[in-house]
Structures are given as C-alpha cells and as structure tokens.
C-alpha positions as CSV (number, residue, x, y, z in Angstrom):
1,M,47.9,-114.4,118.8
2,A,50.4,-117.1,117.9
3,T,53.2,-115.1,119.5
4,A,51.2,-114.5,122.7
5,D,50.3,-118.2,122.9
6,T,54.0,-119.1,122.3
7,M,55.0,-116.9,125.2
8,F,52.4,-118.5,127.5
9,Q,53.4,-122.1,126.5
10,A,57.1,-121.4,126.9
11,A,56.5,-120.1,130.4
12,L,54.7,-123.3,131.3
13,R,57.1,-125.6,129.5
14,E,58.9,-126.7,132.7
15,P,57.8,-126.5,136.4
16,A,59.3,-123.4,138.0
17,A,59.3,-121.8,141.4
18,H,59.6,-118.3,139.8
19,V,58.9,-117.0,136.3
20,T,60.5,-113.9,134.9
21,L,59.3,-112.5,131.5
22,D,61.9,-110.2,130.0
23,L,59.8,-108.1,127.6
24,R,62.3,-105.2,127.4
25,A,62.8,-105.7,123.7
26,V,59.1,-106.0,122.9
27,T,57.7,-103.1,120.7
28,F,54.2,-104.5,120.1
29,F,51.9,-105.8,122.8
30,D,48.2,-106.4,122.0
31,S,45.2,-107.8,123.8
32,A,46.2,-111.4,123.1
33,A,49.5,-110.7,124.9
34,I,47.7,-109.0,127.8
35,H,45.5,-112.1,128.1
36,A,48.5,-114.4,128.1
37,L,50.1,-112.3,130.8
38,V,47.0,-112.2,133.0
39,R,46.8,-116.0,132.6
40,L,50.4,-116.3,133.7
41,A,49.8,-114.0,136.7
42,G,46.9,-116.3,137.7
43,R,49.2,-119.4,137.5
44,Y,52.1,-117.7,139.3
45,P,50.3,-115.3,141.7
46,Q,53.3,-114.8,144.0
47,S,56.2,-115.7,141.7
48,L,55.8,-113.8,138.4
49,T,58.1,-110.9,137.5
50,V,57.6,-109.0,134.3
51,L,60.4,-106.7,132.9
52,P,58.5,-104.5,130.4
53,S,59.7,-102.3,127.6
54,R,58.4,-98.7,127.5
55,Q,55.7,-99.8,125.0
56,V,54.6,-102.7,127.1
57,S,54.4,-100.5,130.2
58,R,52.3,-98.0,128.3
59,V,49.8,-100.7,127.1
60,L,49.6,-102.2,130.6
61,E,48.9,-98.7,132.0
62,I,46.1,-98.1,129.5
63,A,44.7,-101.6,130.3
64,G,44.6,-100.7,134.0
65,L,47.4,-103.2,134.9
66,G,50.1,-100.7,135.5
67,E,50.1,-101.2,139.3
68,Q,50.3,-105.0,139.4
69,R,52.8,-106.4,141.9
70,W,54.5,-108.5,139.2
71,L,55.3,-105.5,137.0
72,C,58.8,-104.2,137.5
73,R,59.4,-100.4,137.3
74,S,62.4,-99.1,135.4
75,S,64.1,-96.0,136.6
76,A,67.4,-94.2,135.8
77,G,68.1,-95.8,132.4
78,S,68.0,-99.6,132.3
79,R,67.9,-100.3,136.0
80,V,64.9,-102.3,137.0
81,E,63.3,-102.2,140.4
82,P,61.7,-105.6,141.4
83,P,58.1,-105.7,142.5
84,A,57.4,-104.6,146.1
C-alpha cells in the first residue's frame, strides 16, 4: 500500500499537462497499485500514459483494465506503441 500511495502522490506532486508512468521494471502489482492507477486515470482522463511491464500488463488484463486507452502496448521487444 505504501508504494502504491507513493506512486500516486509522486504523480500529483507538480501540475502536469501529461503524466507518464513507466512501470516497465515493476514485477509486483497488487490491488492497491490498481486502485492508485485508476485514481490517476480519473485525474488525467485524456493525458495519462502507462508503460507496463509484462507482469503489470497481465494483472491489468485479469482486472479487466487491459483495453484502457492510457495503457501502452509493447510489441517487437521493447518498442512501445502509444495509446490510440
């Protein structure tokens, strides 16, 4: 919970026109992290981009969030496709 809250607070620390969360090194993503991510998506509905690791992508798929517009898809190695 502390790490998820830290992620949320860090993203809100300064006003931003766009927020990118680079989670490509994250290996553990729990319900607290999902909650923080959903809260950020609510705060930045048109300007959030999430770069997930394989593990984060899998958790978000299971949670029914795998098709969100803020979630970038990776293809062909480490190349990341921005949200449509």
